[in-house]
Structures are given as C-alpha cells and as structure tokens.
N, C-alpha and C positions, 0 to 999 in steps of 0.2 A: 587254659589260659597261662601263658608264660609269665614270669616275674616282669619282664619288660612290657608285656601287653598290659598287665595290672598297673604298672606305673605309669603308662601312656594314658590310660583309661582315667587314673586318678588325677593326673595333671590337667587334663581335658575337662573333668568335672569341676575342678578348682576354679579354673578360668571362667567356665560358662556360669557357675554358681555365682561368682563374684559379680559378673556382668549382669546376670539376671536380677540379683538383688539390688544392684545399683540403679537399674532401669526400672524395676518394678516394686520397689520397696514401698513407694507412696501408695500403690494400689493394695498392697497386703494390709498396710496400715488402715486405709479406708475400708477394706472389706472387713478387717477385724472390729473396726467401730461400729459398721453397719450390722455385722452379726451380733455383736454384744448388745445392741438395742433390740434387735429383731427376736433373739432367743432369751433375752433377759438374763444372760449368763456370759461368762468370758468367751469372747469371740474366737479365740485359739482353742481348739480341741486337740487333745493328745491321747494316744492310744498305744499300749505296749505291742510291739510287733517283733517278729524273729528276724534277726539280721545275719550278716556274714558270720560263718562258724556257730552258728546257733545262739549268737549273743542277742539279749533282748535290749531293745531301745524304744524310745518313744517318738513315734511319728507325729508331726505337727501338721494340722489342717486348720482351715476356717470352719467353724462350727455351722453346720447346715440344719441340725435337727433340735427339736425340744427334748428335754429329758421327761420321759414319762414313766411312772411307776408301774412295774408289772411287765414291762416291754425289755427284754434282755436277750439280744441276738446278735451275732457278728455278721450276719447276711442282710443286706439293705436291698430292697427292692424299690422299683419306681413309685409305687404306690404306698411306700410306708408313710402312715399317718403322721410320724414325728418330723418329716421334712417341711420345713416352712416355705412359703412362695419365694421369698428371696434366697432361701438355701437351695431351692430347686434350680434357680437361675445359676448360682454359684456352681452347682454340680455340672450343669449342662456345659457351662462355659470353661469348666475346670479351674476357675478362680480359687475354688477350696483347695486345690493342690499345691498352689504357689509357695505356702510355707514350708514345703519340703525342700526348698532351695537351702534352707538352714541345715536340714539333715544332710543334703550333699555336702555343703561347705565344710561341715565338721567331720565327714567321712563316714556317717552312718548308712548313707545311701549313695546311688550313683543315679545319673540321669536316665540311663537304660539298664534294664535287667528285670529279674523276677519281681512282680510286686510283692512287697512285705505283707505276710499273713499274721493274723493273731496265732498264739500258741496253740498247737494242736494239729497243725499242717505241715510246713516245711520241716519243723523240728522232729517230727514223727517219720519222715521219710526213710527207706531202706536202700541198701545197694547203690547202684548207678545213680539213683535219683538224688541221693546225697550231694551230688555235684551242685545242685542248686544253692548249697549252703557255702560253697567255695567263692561265690562273689557277693557283692554287695547288691541289696535289692534295689530297684530302680523306680523312677517316677513313672516311665513308661516302657514299652518293649513290645516284642512280636506278640505276646499273649495279651497284652493289654489293647492292642490294636485290634486284634480278632474278636475280642470281646468288649469292645468300646461301648455296646448297648446291653452290657450284662444285667443292669438293673431292671431294664425292660423285659429281658429274657425270663429272668427269675420271677417277675410279677406274673408272667403267663403260665407257670407251672404250678401244680397243687402243693408240692412240698419243696419250697426254695432251698432249705438248709440241705435237705437229702439230695437235691439235684446238683447243688454246689459241690458237695463232698464227693459224690459218686460219679458224676459226668464232667462238669467243668474243671474241677481241681486236677484229676488225673490228665486231661487234655492239656492243660497249662504246664503241668510238669514235663510233659513230653515236648511241648514247644520250646520250653525254656532250656531244656537239656541240649536240644539242637541248636540253640542260639548261642549256648556257652561254648560248645565244641567247634563252631564255626565262627566265632567272634572276630570281627576286625573293626577298626575305628570307623571306617567308612560305613559300615552297616549301622553302628550306632547313630552316626549323623543322619542316616537316612531314616531311621526309626523316629528320630527327634523331628525332623522335618515333616514326615507323614502325620505325626501326632499333632503338629501345629496346623497343618492344612485341613486335617479332619476336625 
C-alpha cells in the first residue's frame, strides 16, 4: 500500500467514522446503558489488542458477557456461558462493535482490515506475514466476512483454542495478505456493504 493509498484510506475512515458516530451515537449510548444494567458492570468493554506496527491499543466494545472467576480465554464460542441473552442479541446484530467507531476516528483502527487480535498472534508473525502489521486493523474485512459465523464454528469443535490457532488463524493471515497486496478503496467500500447486508 503506497503512502497515497494509506492517506486516501485514512481520510475515508475519518469521514465515515464521523458520520457513523453522528448517526449512531444515540444507539451506542443506549446499548451502553442496557449492557451496564444487564451485566452489572461498565457497559463498555475494553481489551488490549495489537495494532499497526505492533503498537498495543485498547479496542472498545459493548460488554456482552458476565465476568466469571476461573474462566480466562481469548476465544469465545457461541455457547459461552458468560454471554447474556441481551449480549447474544448485541453480538448477532454487531451492535457490540459500534464503539469501535471511536477507535477508527482516533486512528487506531480502520473500517476495513485484518481484525485486531490479542497479543500472541499478529505480533508473533514472521516473514511476509508481518505485512499484516503495516496496516491498521479493521472492524470488518474479507477474513471477517468468510468467518462471520466463527463463534458457531468454534462451538462445534472439541478444542476451540487449538482449532483457532492452528486452522482459522493461518487462513485469516493468508486472506489478509492477499487483501493488503490488492488493496483499493472500491474493494473497501464493497466489503463494508457486504458487512451491512449480511
């Protein structure tokens, strides 16, 4: 991705994030309030993720799960007992992802790109795969669309964390490398439309 491509992508992100927050700010606040009551905790959930050039940042989401002692995993399946009924609805409609518009606006994320993972994945990549670290992580993208039912898929396997690390993650890396090499603004817009439609 050339400097001009990166600039074009960033300007597009700023405009869309500003419009998105202007139009959906009320929904984010309503979801935050509902999640605060539902989970008896702050309705905003933050988690450290790996961003562009390996820099760590805190991604912001609507909280959809209860905090339970003894359960500590970065892989969530559709049958995770921590997910509340309201939280399940937020996850299915992607309302829980809306606060990431703030991450996009401040330059930590983009609308389209590789999903930001917790430390231990992107920051450990070698060789050509480190190309993923040259772009901002995205809210959606080709890998996200292919695995839009990822939580259900992980719930169907015996060892979700192992399957995620050995099967899903390598395939996502391959898809995202192809995305970066063939980037165009038109494709980004197409991915955003496909995300909204699906």
